[in-house]
Steps between C-alpha positions, in 0.01 A plus 500: 500500500784649695853433401774464749797716433831342585827676526779363284756317707807702575818319399742438781812704509799272473802584712754308297802562723310410816363188333848392389628553856212300654548218252875498558462491880236228478710293262803533731289400801356208305848387400631515857198306633537244221867465590390414853252245363776350284738483796234334714438240231872430462567494874204274563589259221858472627401471866633837612265671739718775638481866604507619141203279428327654802563852368382400152188341651429820694526706179266264312255483792500880528424532130217247531353690795514834318339342193224338708440812711439702184228264381736279295605792290844656505493846661724634224236417239280777641791744487564407138135544410495843666807586293301423186553131432206317352313287749617148548631279773870541421534808286794624699761232440729417211408134447315318224128557557407129520769441763407805704130404498578151628756583770273407793404169336867424436613595851252306711637157394857631534432622854347165593804321357735733689314432823516125442875510422587696814269300724664182373846642568412611852339161574814319383715717726282421801522127427878521465531683832286236673707219352826669603381542859316165514761291691537768768124499558490122532779490762373772724352844520555719201807709553622287790829317447464136412628254761802302398477120520739336756 
């Protein structure tokens, strides 16, 4: 009977300063993206679809694209693991573990709600514009002056 000789696993070298920096950067990025999500929720709930909401939506969409492009794993997680963090989906952020693990499941309904809020707001604006220009359309061509009655 031949025995297989295995080498003992070599413990990873932990780069504590680098890991703290990665976690700090990731936490700051997470906070800024969450601020955008919060603003989008507030703006949508109050009917304010404006340029700031557009910028916030671009930030959130960019984050979603980066997350999806990396196989639904944050690119900073790999950096943290190379710096010596134990493996895990969100080892590089200062959040409670249960919350960090469930971020995608929490965000999907929020993003759907944000989309619904802003779509509703934009639809209401279109209806209001149509109603405001309605009498001019009925009297003549749009944009043409209405004829005065004798």
